[in-house]
PyMOL CGO cylinders between C-alpha atoms (Angstrom):
from pymol import cmd
from pymol.cgo import CYLINDER

trace = [
    CYLINDER, -3.09, -1.35, 7.80, -0.41, 0.61, 9.64, 0.3, 1, 1, 1, 1, 1, 1,
    CYLINDER, -0.41, 0.61, 9.64, 2.63, 2.53, 8.40, 0.3, 1, 1, 1, 1, 1, 1,
    CYLINDER, 2.63, 2.53, 8.40, 5.06, -0.21, 9.38, 0.3, 1, 1, 1, 1, 1, 1,
    CYLINDER, 5.06, -0.21, 9.38, 3.07, -2.77, 7.42, 0.3, 1, 1, 1, 1, 1, 1,
    CYLINDER, 3.07, -2.77, 7.42, 2.93, -0.63, 4.29, 0.3, 1, 1, 1, 1, 1, 1,
    CYLINDER, 2.93, -0.63, 4.29, 6.38, 0.98, 4.34, 0.3, 1, 1, 1, 1, 1, 1,
    CYLINDER, 6.38, 0.98, 4.34, 5.76, 1.91, 0.68, 0.3, 1, 1, 1, 1, 1, 1,
    CYLINDER, 5.76, 1.91, 0.68, 5.70, -1.67, -0.55, 0.3, 1, 1, 1, 1, 1, 1,
    CYLINDER, 5.70, -1.67, -0.55, 4.11, -1.16, -4.00, 0.3, 1, 1, 1, 1, 1, 1,
    CYLINDER, 4.11, -1.16, -4.00, 1.62, -4.01, -3.71, 0.3, 1, 1, 1, 1, 1, 1,
    CYLINDER, 1.62, -4.01, -3.71, 0.50, -2.92, -0.23, 0.3, 1, 1, 1, 1, 1, 1,
    CYLINDER, 0.50, -2.92, -0.23, 0.12, 0.70, -1.27, 0.3, 1, 1, 1, 1, 1, 1,
    CYLINDER, 0.12, 0.70, -1.27, -1.86, -0.36, -4.35, 0.3, 1, 1, 1, 1, 1, 1,
    CYLINDER, -1.86, -0.36, -4.35, -4.21, -2.43, -2.19, 0.3, 1, 1, 1, 1, 1, 1,
    CYLINDER, -4.21, -2.43, -2.19, -4.65, 0.51, 0.14, 0.3, 1, 1, 1, 1, 1, 1,
    CYLINDER, -4.65, 0.51, 0.14, -5.75, 2.74, -2.72, 0.3, 1, 1, 1, 1, 1, 1,
    CYLINDER, -5.75, 2.74, -2.72, -7.99, -0.01, -4.08, 0.3, 1, 1, 1, 1, 1, 1,
    CYLINDER, -7.99, -0.01, -4.08, -9.71, 0.04, -0.70, 0.3, 1, 1, 1, 1, 1, 1,
    CYLINDER, -9.71, 0.04, -0.70, -10.38, 3.78, -0.67, 0.3, 1, 1, 1, 1, 1, 1,
    CYLINDER, -10.38, 3.78, -0.67, -11.24, 4.17, -4.37, 0.3, 1, 1, 1, 1, 1, 1,
    CYLINDER, -11.24, 4.17, -4.37, -15.03, 4.19, -3.99, 0.3, 1, 1, 1, 1, 1, 1,
    CYLINDER, -15.03, 4.19, -3.99, -15.13, 7.38, -1.88, 0.3, 1, 1, 1, 1, 1, 1,
    CYLINDER, -15.13, 7.38, -1.88, -11.66, 8.74, -2.52, 0.3, 1, 1, 1, 1, 1, 1,
    CYLINDER, -11.66, 8.74, -2.52, -12.65, 11.98, -4.24, 0.3, 1, 1, 1, 1, 1, 1,
    CYLINDER, -12.65, 11.98, -4.24, -15.36, 12.78, -1.69, 0.3, 1, 1, 1, 1, 1, 1,
    CYLINDER, -15.36, 12.78, -1.69, -13.01, 12.10, 1.23, 0.3, 1, 1, 1, 1, 1, 1,
    CYLINDER, -13.01, 12.10, 1.23, -10.29, 14.32, -0.23, 0.3, 1, 1, 1, 1, 1, 1,
    CYLINDER, -10.29, 14.32, -0.23, -12.77, 17.14, -0.73, 0.3, 1, 1, 1, 1, 1, 1,
    CYLINDER, -12.77, 17.14, -0.73, -13.94, 16.94, 2.88, 0.3, 1, 1, 1, 1, 1, 1,
    CYLINDER, -13.94, 16.94, 2.88, -10.48, 16.54, 4.44, 0.3, 1, 1, 1, 1, 1, 1,
    CYLINDER, -10.48, 16.54, 4.44, -9.01, 19.46, 2.47, 0.3, 1, 1, 1, 1, 1, 1,
    CYLINDER, -9.01, 19.46, 2.47, -12.05, 21.68, 3.14, 0.3, 1, 1, 1, 1, 1, 1,
    CYLINDER, -12.05, 21.68, 3.14, -12.47, 21.99, -0.61, 0.3, 1, 1, 1, 1, 1, 1,
    CYLINDER, -12.47, 21.99, -0.61, -8.91, 23.25, -1.17, 0.3, 1, 1, 1, 1, 1, 1,
    CYLINDER, -8.91, 23.25, -1.17, -8.05, 20.26, -3.36, 0.3, 1, 1, 1, 1, 1, 1,
    CYLINDER, -8.05, 20.26, -3.36, -10.11, 21.78, -6.17, 0.3, 1, 1, 1, 1, 1, 1,
    CYLINDER, -10.11, 21.78, -6.17, -8.03, 24.95, -6.08, 0.3, 1, 1, 1, 1, 1, 1,
    CYLINDER, -8.03, 24.95, -6.08, -4.80, 22.95, -5.98, 0.3, 1, 1, 1, 1, 1, 1,
    CYLINDER, -4.80, 22.95, -5.98, -5.80, 20.97, -9.06, 0.3, 1, 1, 1, 1, 1, 1,
    CYLINDER, -5.80, 20.97, -9.06, -6.74, 24.14, -10.95, 0.3, 1, 1, 1, 1, 1, 1,
    CYLINDER, -6.74, 24.14, -10.95, -3.33, 25.58, -10.12, 0.3, 1, 1, 1, 1, 1, 1,
    CYLINDER, -3.33, 25.58, -10.12, -1.68, 22.41, -11.41, 0.3, 1, 1, 1, 1, 1, 1,
    CYLINDER, -1.68, 22.41, -11.41, -3.51, 22.63, -14.73, 0.3, 1, 1, 1, 1, 1, 1,
    CYLINDER, -3.51, 22.63, -14.73, -2.57, 26.30, -15.07, 0.3, 1, 1, 1, 1, 1, 1,
    CYLINDER, -2.57, 26.30, -15.07, 1.10, 25.46, -14.36, 0.3, 1, 1, 1, 1, 1, 1,
    CYLINDER, 1.10, 25.46, -14.36, 1.07, 22.81, -17.08, 0.3, 1, 1, 1, 1, 1, 1,
    CYLINDER, 1.07, 22.81, -17.08, 0.08, 25.42, -19.64, 0.3, 1, 1, 1, 1, 1, 1,
    CYLINDER, 0.08, 25.42, -19.64, -1.23, 22.84, -22.09, 0.3, 1, 1, 1, 1, 1, 1,
    CYLINDER, -1.23, 22.84, -22.09, -2.95, 23.62, -25.38, 0.3, 1, 1, 1, 1, 1, 1,
    CYLINDER, -2.95, 23.62, -25.38, -5.36, 21.46, -27.39, 0.3, 1, 1, 1, 1, 1, 1,
    CYLINDER, -5.36, 21.46, -27.39, -3.50, 18.58, -29.02, 0.3, 1, 1, 1, 1, 1, 1,
    CYLINDER, -3.50, 18.58, -29.02, -0.74, 18.36, -26.42, 0.3, 1, 1, 1, 1, 1, 1,
    CYLINDER, -0.74, 18.36, -26.42, -0.11, 14.82, -25.16, 0.3, 1, 1, 1, 1, 1, 1,
    CYLINDER, -0.11, 14.82, -25.16, 0.08, 14.64, -21.38, 0.3, 1, 1, 1, 1, 1, 1,
    CYLINDER, 0.08, 14.64, -21.38, 0.74, 11.78, -18.98, 0.3, 1, 1, 1, 1, 1, 1,
    CYLINDER, 0.74, 11.78, -18.98, -1.23, 12.18, -15.76, 0.3, 1, 1, 1, 1, 1, 1,
    CYLINDER, -1.23, 12.18, -15.76, 0.47, 9.65, -13.52, 0.3, 1, 1, 1, 1, 1, 1,
    CYLINDER, 0.47, 9.65, -13.52, -1.17, 8.65, -10.22, 0.3, 1, 1, 1, 1, 1, 1,
    CYLINDER, -1.17, 8.65, -10.22, -4.37, 9.96, -11.80, 0.3, 1, 1, 1, 1, 1, 1,
    CYLINDER, -4.37, 9.96, -11.80, -6.55, 7.85, -9.52, 0.3, 1, 1, 1, 1, 1, 1,
    CYLINDER, -6.55, 7.85, -9.52, -10.15, 8.07, -10.67, 0.3, 1, 1, 1, 1, 1, 1,
    CYLINDER, -10.15, 8.07, -10.67, -9.30, 10.70, -13.27, 0.3, 1, 1, 1, 1, 1, 1,
    CYLINDER, -9.30, 10.70, -13.27, -10.32, 13.82, -11.37, 0.3, 1, 1, 1, 1, 1, 1,
    CYLINDER, -10.32, 13.82, -11.37, -7.10, 15.55, -12.43, 0.3, 1, 1, 1, 1, 1, 1,
    CYLINDER, -7.10, 15.55, -12.43, -7.37, 14.32, -16.03, 0.3, 1, 1, 1, 1, 1, 1,
    CYLINDER, -7.37, 14.32, -16.03, -10.95, 15.36, -16.77, 0.3, 1, 1, 1, 1, 1, 1,
    CYLINDER, -10.95, 15.36, -16.77, -10.35, 19.13, -17.10, 0.3, 1, 1, 1, 1, 1, 1,
    CYLINDER, -10.35, 19.13, -17.10, -7.43, 18.48, -19.44, 0.3, 1, 1, 1, 1, 1, 1,
    CYLINDER, -7.43, 18.48, -19.44, -9.48, 16.15, -21.64, 0.3, 1, 1, 1, 1, 1, 1,
    CYLINDER, -9.48, 16.15, -21.64, -12.39, 18.59, -21.70, 0.3, 1, 1, 1, 1, 1, 1,
    CYLINDER, -12.39, 18.59, -21.70, -9.98, 21.30, -22.91, 0.3, 1, 1, 1, 1, 1, 1,
    CYLINDER, -9.98, 21.30, -22.91, -8.88, 19.20, -25.88, 0.3, 1, 1, 1, 1, 1, 1,
    CYLINDER, -8.88, 19.20, -25.88, -5.66, 17.85, -24.39, 0.3, 1, 1, 1, 1, 1, 1,
    CYLINDER, -5.66, 17.85, -24.39, -4.71, 14.27, -25.28, 0.3, 1, 1, 1, 1, 1, 1,
    CYLINDER, -4.71, 14.27, -25.28, -4.34, 13.08, -21.69, 0.3, 1, 1, 1, 1, 1, 1,
    CYLINDER, -4.34, 13.08, -21.69, -3.44, 9.55, -20.54, 0.3, 1, 1, 1, 1, 1, 1,
    CYLINDER, -3.44, 9.55, -20.54, -4.59, 8.90, -16.96, 0.3, 1, 1, 1, 1, 1, 1,
    CYLINDER, -4.59, 8.90, -16.96, -2.33, 6.24, -15.41, 0.3, 1, 1, 1, 1, 1, 1,
    CYLINDER, -2.33, 6.24, -15.41, -2.25, 4.63, -11.97, 0.3, 1, 1, 1, 1, 1, 1,
    CYLINDER, -2.25, 4.63, -11.97, -0.99, 1.47, -10.28, 0.3, 1, 1, 1, 1, 1, 1,
    CYLINDER, -0.99, 1.47, -10.28, -4.25, 0.97, -8.36, 0.3, 1, 1, 1, 1, 1, 1,
    CYLINDER, -4.25, 0.97, -8.36, -6.63, -1.16, -10.41, 0.3, 1, 1, 1, 1, 1, 1,
    CYLINDER, -6.63, -1.16, -10.41, -9.44, -0.18, -8.04, 0.3, 1, 1, 1, 1, 1, 1,
    CYLINDER, -9.44, -0.18, -8.04, -8.93, 3.49, -8.84, 0.3, 1, 1, 1, 1, 1, 1,
    CYLINDER, -8.93, 3.49, -8.84, -8.81, 2.75, -12.56, 0.3, 1, 1, 1, 1, 1, 1,
    CYLINDER, -8.81, 2.75, -12.56, -12.07, 0.79, -12.41, 0.3, 1, 1, 1, 1, 1, 1,
    CYLINDER, -12.07, 0.79, -12.41, -13.86, 3.70, -10.73, 0.3, 1, 1, 1, 1, 1, 1,
    CYLINDER, -13.86, 3.70, -10.73, -12.37, 6.12, -13.26, 0.3, 1, 1, 1, 1, 1, 1,
    CYLINDER, -12.37, 6.12, -13.26, -13.40, 4.04, -16.26, 0.3, 1, 1, 1, 1, 1, 1,
    CYLINDER, -13.40, 4.04, -16.26, -16.98, 3.91, -15.01, 0.3, 1, 1, 1, 1, 1, 1,
    CYLINDER, -16.98, 3.91, -15.01, -17.02, 7.69, -14.66, 0.3, 1, 1, 1, 1, 1, 1,
    CYLINDER, -17.02, 7.69, -14.66, -15.20, 8.55, -17.88, 0.3, 1, 1, 1, 1, 1, 1,
    CYLINDER, -15.20, 8.55, -17.88, -15.15, 5.62, -20.31, 0.3, 1, 1, 1, 1, 1, 1,
    CYLINDER, -15.15, 5.62, -20.31, -13.83, 7.95, -23.01, 0.3, 1, 1, 1, 1, 1, 1,
    CYLINDER, -13.83, 7.95, -23.01, -10.46, 8.36, -21.28, 0.3, 1, 1, 1, 1, 1, 1,
    CYLINDER, -10.46, 8.36, -21.28, -7.61, 5.86, -21.87, 0.3, 1, 1, 1, 1, 1, 1,
    CYLINDER, -7.61, 5.86, -21.87, -7.04, 4.78, -18.26, 0.3, 1, 1, 1, 1, 1, 1,
    CYLINDER, -7.04, 4.78, -18.26, -3.79, 2.80, -18.10, 0.3, 1, 1, 1, 1, 1, 1,
    CYLINDER, -3.79, 2.80, -18.10, -2.27, 0.59, -15.42, 0.3, 1, 1, 1, 1, 1, 1,
    CYLINDER, -2.27, 0.59, -15.42, 1.28, 1.82, -14.80, 0.3, 1, 1, 1, 1, 1, 1,
    CYLINDER, 1.28, 1.82, -14.80, 4.05, 1.77, -12.21, 0.3, 1, 1, 1, 1, 1, 1,
    CYLINDER, 4.05, 1.77, -12.21, 5.63, 5.22, -11.93, 0.3, 1, 1, 1, 1, 1, 1,
    CYLINDER, 5.63, 5.22, -11.93, 9.12, 3.71, -11.72, 0.3, 1, 1, 1, 1, 1, 1,
    CYLINDER, 9.12, 3.71, -11.72, 8.68, 1.51, -14.83, 0.3, 1, 1, 1, 1, 1, 1,
    CYLINDER, 8.68, 1.51, -14.83, 6.38, 3.33, -17.25, 0.3, 1, 1, 1, 1, 1, 1,
    CYLINDER, 6.38, 3.33, -17.25, 5.00, 1.37, -20.24, 0.3, 1, 1, 1, 1, 1, 1,
    CYLINDER, 5.00, 1.37, -20.24, 5.67, 4.22, -22.70, 0.3, 1, 1, 1, 1, 1, 1,
    CYLINDER, 5.67, 4.22, -22.70, 8.40, 4.97, -25.23, 0.3, 1, 1, 1, 1, 1, 1,
    CYLINDER, 8.40, 4.97, -25.23, 10.99, 7.71, -24.82, 0.3, 1, 1, 1, 1, 1, 1,
    CYLINDER, 10.99, 7.71, -24.82, 9.73, 11.19, -25.63, 0.3, 1, 1, 1, 1, 1, 1,
    CYLINDER, 9.73, 11.19, -25.63, 6.08, 10.11, -25.81, 0.3, 1, 1, 1, 1, 1, 1,
    CYLINDER, 6.08, 10.11, -25.81, 4.62, 13.14, -24.01, 0.3, 1, 1, 1, 1, 1, 1,
    CYLINDER, 4.62, 13.14, -24.01, 4.72, 16.91, -24.15, 0.3, 1, 1, 1, 1, 1, 1,
    CYLINDER, 4.72, 16.91, -24.15, 4.24, 17.02, -20.40, 0.3, 1, 1, 1, 1, 1, 1,
    CYLINDER, 4.24, 17.02, -20.40, 4.03, 14.77, -17.34, 0.3, 1, 1, 1, 1, 1, 1,
    CYLINDER, 4.03, 14.77, -17.34, 2.07, 15.69, -14.24, 0.3, 1, 1, 1, 1, 1, 1,
    CYLINDER, 2.07, 15.69, -14.24, 1.57, 13.97, -10.90, 0.3, 1, 1, 1, 1, 1, 1,
    CYLINDER, 1.57, 13.97, -10.90, -0.74, 15.17, -8.14, 0.3, 1, 1, 1, 1, 1, 1,
    CYLINDER, -0.74, 15.17, -8.14, -0.46, 13.84, -4.59, 0.3, 1, 1, 1, 1, 1, 1,
    CYLINDER, -0.46, 13.84, -4.59, 1.22, 10.63, -5.67, 0.3, 1, 1, 1, 1, 1, 1,
    CYLINDER, 1.22, 10.63, -5.67, 4.99, 11.04, -5.59, 0.3, 1, 1, 1, 1, 1, 1,
    CYLINDER, 4.99, 11.04, -5.59, 5.28, 10.51, -1.83, 0.3, 1, 1, 1, 1, 1, 1,
    CYLINDER, 5.28, 10.51, -1.83, 3.55, 7.13, -2.23, 0.3, 1, 1, 1, 1, 1, 1,
    CYLINDER, 3.55, 7.13, -2.23, 6.11, 5.87, -4.76, 0.3, 1, 1, 1, 1, 1, 1,
    CYLINDER, 6.11, 5.87, -4.76, 8.70, 3.43, -3.42, 0.3, 1, 1, 1, 1, 1, 1,
    CYLINDER, 8.70, 3.43, -3.42, 11.54, 5.30, -5.18, 0.3, 1, 1, 1, 1, 1, 1,
    CYLINDER, 11.54, 5.30, -5.18, 10.59, 8.92, -6.02, 0.3, 1, 1, 1, 1, 1, 1,
    CYLINDER, 10.59, 8.92, -6.02, 13.97, 9.62, -7.66, 0.3, 1, 1, 1, 1, 1, 1,
    CYLINDER, 13.97, 9.62, -7.66, 13.54, 6.67, -10.02, 0.3, 1, 1, 1, 1, 1, 1,
    CYLINDER, 13.54, 6.67, -10.02, 10.03, 7.83, -10.87, 0.3, 1, 1, 1, 1, 1, 1,
    CYLINDER, 10.03, 7.83, -10.87, 11.25, 11.34, -11.69, 0.3, 1, 1, 1, 1, 1, 1,
    CYLINDER, 11.25, 11.34, -11.69, 13.91, 9.82, -13.95, 0.3, 1, 1, 1, 1, 1, 1,
    CYLINDER, 13.91, 9.82, -13.95, 11.22, 7.79, -15.73, 0.3, 1, 1, 1, 1, 1, 1,
    CYLINDER, 11.22, 7.79, -15.73, 9.11, 10.90, -16.16, 0.3, 1, 1, 1, 1, 1, 1,
    CYLINDER, 9.11, 10.90, -16.16, 12.10, 12.55, -17.83, 0.3, 1, 1, 1, 1, 1, 1,
    CYLINDER, 12.10, 12.55, -17.83, 12.59, 9.56, -20.14, 0.3, 1, 1, 1, 1, 1, 1,
    CYLINDER, 12.59, 9.56, -20.14, 9.02, 9.66, -21.50, 0.3, 1, 1, 1, 1, 1, 1,
    CYLINDER, 9.02, 9.66, -21.50, 8.99, 13.46, -21.94, 0.3, 1, 1, 1, 1, 1, 1,
    CYLINDER, 8.99, 13.46, -21.94, 10.11, 15.02, -25.21, 0.3, 1, 1, 1, 1, 1, 1,
    CYLINDER, 10.11, 15.02, -25.21, 13.06, 17.46, -25.16, 0.3, 1, 1, 1, 1, 1, 1,
    CYLINDER, 13.06, 17.46, -25.16, 11.78, 20.80, -23.92, 0.3, 1, 1, 1, 1, 1, 1,
    CYLINDER, 11.78, 20.80, -23.92, 8.69, 19.19, -22.42, 0.3, 1, 1, 1, 1, 1, 1,
    CYLINDER, 8.69, 19.19, -22.42, 7.31, 20.02, -19.00, 0.3, 1, 1, 1, 1, 1, 1,
    CYLINDER, 7.31, 20.02, -19.00, 6.97, 18.44, -15.57, 0.3, 1, 1, 1, 1, 1, 1,
    CYLINDER, 6.97, 18.44, -15.57, 4.50, 19.59, -12.91, 0.3, 1, 1, 1, 1, 1, 1,
    CYLINDER, 4.50, 19.59, -12.91, 4.33, 17.83, -9.55, 0.3, 1, 1, 1, 1, 1, 1,
    CYLINDER, 4.33, 17.83, -9.55, 1.66, 18.86, -7.08, 0.3, 1, 1, 1, 1, 1, 1,
    CYLINDER, 1.66, 18.86, -7.08, 2.38, 17.39, -3.67, 0.3, 1, 1, 1, 1, 1, 1,
    CYLINDER, 2.38, 17.39, -3.67, 1.80, 18.00, 0.01, 0.3, 1, 1, 1, 1, 1, 1,
    CYLINDER, 1.80, 18.00, 0.01, 4.71, 19.93, 1.43, 0.3, 1, 1, 1, 1, 1, 1,
    CYLINDER, 4.71, 19.93, 1.43, 5.92, 21.89, 4.45, 0.3, 1, 1, 1, 1, 1, 1,
    CYLINDER, 5.92, 21.89, 4.45, 4.09, 25.05, 5.61, 0.3, 1, 1, 1, 1, 1, 1,
    CYLINDER, 4.09, 25.05, 5.61, 6.54, 27.93, 5.78, 0.3, 1, 1, 1, 1, 1, 1,
    CYLINDER, 6.54, 27.93, 5.78, 5.15, 29.54, 8.94, 0.3, 1, 1, 1, 1, 1, 1,
    CYLINDER, 5.15, 29.54, 8.94, 6.32, 27.66, 12.04, 0.3, 1, 1, 1, 1, 1, 1,
    CYLINDER, 6.32, 27.66, 12.04, 3.15, 28.21, 14.11, 0.3, 1, 1, 1, 1, 1, 1,
    CYLINDER, 3.15, 28.21, 14.11, 0.93, 27.29, 11.18, 0.3, 1, 1, 1, 1, 1, 1,
    CYLINDER, 0.93, 27.29, 11.18, 3.08, 24.21, 10.52, 0.3, 1, 1, 1, 1, 1, 1,
    CYLINDER, 3.08, 24.21, 10.52, 2.60, 23.00, 14.10, 0.3, 1, 1, 1, 1, 1, 1,
    CYLINDER, 2.60, 23.00, 14.10, -1.18, 23.44, 13.88, 0.3, 1, 1, 1, 1, 1, 1,
    CYLINDER, -1.18, 23.44, 13.88, -1.27, 21.72, 10.51, 0.3, 1, 1, 1, 1, 1, 1,
    CYLINDER, -1.27, 21.72, 10.51, 0.72, 18.70, 11.73, 0.3, 1, 1, 1, 1, 1, 1,
    CYLINDER, 0.72, 18.70, 11.73, -1.62, 18.44, 14.70, 0.3, 1, 1, 1, 1, 1, 1,
    CYLINDER, -1.62, 18.44, 14.70, -4.56, 18.30, 12.31, 0.3, 1, 1, 1, 1, 1, 1,
    CYLINDER, -4.56, 18.30, 12.31, -2.87, 15.66, 10.20, 0.3, 1, 1, 1, 1, 1, 1,
    CYLINDER, -2.87, 15.66, 10.20, -2.15, 13.29, 13.07, 0.3, 1, 1, 1, 1, 1, 1,
    CYLINDER, -2.15, 13.29, 13.07, -5.34, 13.79, 15.08, 0.3, 1, 1, 1, 1, 1, 1,
    CYLINDER, -5.34, 13.79, 15.08, -8.22, 15.36, 13.20, 0.3, 1, 1, 1, 1, 1, 1,
    CYLINDER, -8.22, 15.36, 13.20, -7.58, 13.86, 9.76, 0.3, 1, 1, 1, 1, 1, 1,
    CYLINDER, -7.58, 13.86, 9.76, -7.94, 10.19, 10.79, 0.3, 1, 1, 1, 1, 1, 1,
    CYLINDER, -7.94, 10.19, 10.79, -10.99, 11.08, 12.90, 0.3, 1, 1, 1, 1, 1, 1,
    CYLINDER, -10.99, 11.08, 12.90, -12.71, 12.83, 9.99, 0.3, 1, 1, 1, 1, 1, 1,
    CYLINDER, -12.71, 12.83, 9.99, -11.72, 10.00, 7.65, 0.3, 1, 1, 1, 1, 1, 1,
    CYLINDER, -11.72, 10.00, 7.65, -13.56, 7.52, 9.89, 0.3, 1, 1, 1, 1, 1, 1,
    CYLINDER, -13.56, 7.52, 9.89, -16.79, 9.37, 9.14, 0.3, 1, 1, 1, 1, 1, 1,
    CYLINDER, -16.79, 9.37, 9.14, -16.45, 9.75, 5.38, 0.3, 1, 1, 1, 1, 1, 1,
    CYLINDER, -16.45, 9.75, 5.38, -13.90, 7.23, 4.04, 0.3, 1, 1, 1, 1, 1, 1,
    CYLINDER, -13.90, 7.23, 4.04, -14.48, 3.65, 2.94, 0.3, 1, 1, 1, 1, 1, 1,
    CYLINDER, -14.48, 3.65, 2.94, -11.13, 2.71, 4.55, 0.3, 1, 1, 1, 1, 1, 1,
    CYLINDER, -11.13, 2.71, 4.55, -10.32, 5.21, 7.34, 0.3, 1, 1, 1, 1, 1, 1,
    CYLINDER, -10.32, 5.21, 7.34, -7.24, 3.37, 8.66, 0.3, 1, 1, 1, 1, 1, 1,
    CYLINDER, -7.24, 3.37, 8.66, -5.49, 4.08, 5.37, 0.3, 1, 1, 1, 1, 1, 1,
    CYLINDER, -5.49, 4.08, 5.37, -5.55, 7.78, 6.17, 0.3, 1, 1, 1, 1, 1, 1,
    CYLINDER, -5.55, 7.78, 6.17, -3.28, 7.21, 9.17, 0.3, 1, 1, 1, 1, 1, 1,
    CYLINDER, -3.28, 7.21, 9.17, -0.60, 6.10, 6.70, 0.3, 1, 1, 1, 1, 1, 1,
    CYLINDER, -0.60, 6.10, 6.70, -1.37, 9.02, 4.41, 0.3, 1, 1, 1, 1, 1, 1,
    CYLINDER, -1.37, 9.02, 4.41, -1.03, 11.50, 7.30, 0.3, 1, 1, 1, 1, 1, 1,
    CYLINDER, -1.03, 11.50, 7.30, 2.32, 10.00, 8.28, 0.3, 1, 1, 1, 1, 1, 1,
    CYLINDER, 2.32, 10.00, 8.28, 3.57, 10.02, 4.70, 0.3, 1, 1, 1, 1, 1, 1,
    CYLINDER, 3.57, 10.02, 4.70, 2.79, 13.74, 4.46, 0.3, 1, 1, 1, 1, 1, 1,
    CYLINDER, 2.79, 13.74, 4.46, 4.59, 14.45, 7.73, 0.3, 1, 1, 1, 1, 1, 1,
    CYLINDER, 4.59, 14.45, 7.73, 7.70, 12.56, 6.59, 0.3, 1, 1, 1, 1, 1, 1,
    CYLINDER, 7.70, 12.56, 6.59, 7.87, 14.15, 3.12, 0.3, 1, 1, 1, 1, 1, 1,
    CYLINDER, 7.87, 14.15, 3.12, 10.92, 16.38, 2.36, 0.3, 1, 1, 1, 1, 1, 1,
    CYLINDER, 10.92, 16.38, 2.36, 10.83, 20.16, 2.14, 0.3, 1, 1, 1, 1, 1, 1,
    CYLINDER, 10.83, 20.16, 2.14, 10.22, 22.11, -1.05, 0.3, 1, 1, 1, 1, 1, 1,
    CYLINDER, 10.22, 22.11, -1.05, 13.91, 22.78, -1.53, 0.3, 1, 1, 1, 1, 1, 1,
    CYLINDER, 13.91, 22.78, -1.53, 14.91, 19.15, -0.94, 0.3, 1, 1, 1, 1, 1, 1,
    CYLINDER, 14.91, 19.15, -0.94, 12.35, 17.90, -3.44, 0.3, 1, 1, 1, 1, 1, 1,
    CYLINDER, 12.35, 17.90, -3.44, 13.60, 20.46, -5.98, 0.3, 1, 1, 1, 1, 1, 1,
    CYLINDER, 13.60, 20.46, -5.98, 17.10, 19.02, -5.62, 0.3, 1, 1, 1, 1, 1, 1,
    CYLINDER, 17.10, 19.02, -5.62, 15.75, 15.51, -6.24, 0.3, 1, 1, 1, 1, 1, 1,
    CYLINDER, 15.75, 15.51, -6.24, 13.94, 16.71, -9.37, 0.3, 1, 1, 1, 1, 1, 1,
    CYLINDER, 13.94, 16.71, -9.37, 17.13, 18.34, -10.64, 0.3, 1, 1, 1, 1, 1, 1,
    CYLINDER, 17.13, 18.34, -10.64, 19.25, 15.26, -9.95, 0.3, 1, 1, 1, 1, 1, 1,
    CYLINDER, 19.25, 15.26, -9.95, 16.77, 13.23, -12.03, 0.3, 1, 1, 1, 1, 1, 1,
    CYLINDER, 16.77, 13.23, -12.03, 17.81, 15.22, -15.10, 0.3, 1, 1, 1, 1, 1, 1,
    CYLINDER, 17.81, 15.22, -15.10, 15.25, 18.04, -15.16, 0.3, 1, 1, 1, 1, 1, 1,
    CYLINDER, 15.25, 18.04, -15.16, 16.18, 21.68, -15.85, 0.3, 1, 1, 1, 1, 1, 1,
    CYLINDER, 16.18, 21.68, -15.85, 14.87, 25.06, -14.70, 0.3, 1, 1, 1, 1, 1, 1,
    CYLINDER, 14.87, 25.06, -14.70, 13.42, 23.55, -11.52, 0.3, 1, 1, 1, 1, 1, 1,
    CYLINDER, 13.42, 23.55, -11.52, 11.26, 25.88, -9.46, 0.3, 1, 1, 1, 1, 1, 1,
    CYLINDER, 11.26, 25.88, -9.46, 8.42, 25.66, -6.99, 0.3, 1, 1, 1, 1, 1, 1,
    CYLINDER, 8.42, 25.66, -6.99, 5.43, 27.66, -5.84, 0.3, 1, 1, 1, 1, 1, 1,
    CYLINDER, 5.43, 27.66, -5.84, 3.73, 27.30, -2.45, 0.3, 1, 1, 1, 1, 1, 1,
    CYLINDER, 3.73, 27.30, -2.45, -0.03, 26.92, -2.25, 0.3, 1, 1, 1, 1, 1, 1,
    CYLINDER, -0.03, 26.92, -2.25, -2.10, 27.41, 0.92, 0.3, 1, 1, 1, 1, 1, 1,
    CYLINDER, -2.10, 27.41, 0.92, 0.92, 28.60, 2.87, 0.3, 1, 1, 1, 1, 1, 1,
    CYLINDER, 0.92, 28.60, 2.87, 3.03, 25.63, 1.86, 0.3, 1, 1, 1, 1, 1, 1,
    CYLINDER, 3.03, 25.63, 1.86, 0.56, 22.87, 2.72, 0.3, 1, 1, 1, 1, 1, 1,
    CYLINDER, 0.56, 22.87, 2.72, 0.99, 22.03, -0.96, 0.3, 1, 1, 1, 1, 1, 1,
    CYLINDER, 0.99, 22.03, -0.96, 3.78, 22.94, -3.37, 0.3, 1, 1, 1, 1, 1, 1,
    CYLINDER, 3.78, 22.94, -3.37, 3.85, 22.94, -7.16, 0.3, 1, 1, 1, 1, 1, 1,
    CYLINDER, 3.85, 22.94, -7.16, 7.24, 21.90, -8.53, 0.3, 1, 1, 1, 1, 1, 1,
    CYLINDER, 7.24, 21.90, -8.53, 7.84, 22.71, -12.19, 0.3, 1, 1, 1, 1, 1, 1,
    CYLINDER, 7.84, 22.71, -12.19, 10.69, 21.78, -14.49, 0.3, 1, 1, 1, 1, 1, 1,
    CYLINDER, 10.69, 21.78, -14.49, 11.69, 21.38, -18.15, 0.3, 1, 1, 1, 1, 1, 1,
    CYLINDER, 11.69, 21.38, -18.15, 13.14, 18.36, -19.91, 0.3, 1, 1, 1, 1, 1, 1,
]
cmd.load_cgo(trace, "trace")
């Protein structure tokens, strides 16, 4: 399935993630050289949740990002539009309330959550600005947003090497470990086309969020964007 075929059509993207669900977490761990674990820990720390907080983890996939929150006593709702991902997640953690949800049309009432978080999913949404507006709608006044997403390395030489890895090495490695390696060609291209940290911050602010800031991880390969409702 190539980039032109997908072009962020929600049903096509959902089918793509259905296809990679079985080995998704393993593939991510290999492709990121284990860095994804550090990125997820940083995301949880940025959320600053305490036991009893209600958190929406949108694009939660198989629940890897939700598990630490649940284990810490947070009332977390893992949500995703890929039914394949949700099925894998429910088998792993039947105690978590996995929910089918479209990020641009969330099935939750206004002010339902103390915080909303999304890891490595916003660039796969057909309309990121609409999704960020929805996240604001379902967050209580004063609540928090944390988006962890691939971004743009700040060092020019490192950025060139990183983009070379994305477009050449990443699909090759994916063919060895992924259940659907062709999907990673799209994922590499979606990362390359994603806006800079500053541009994403502007989009977050225009969606109605306040106190928008970001923090680079791994030299800007990933950025954490934080904001307040």
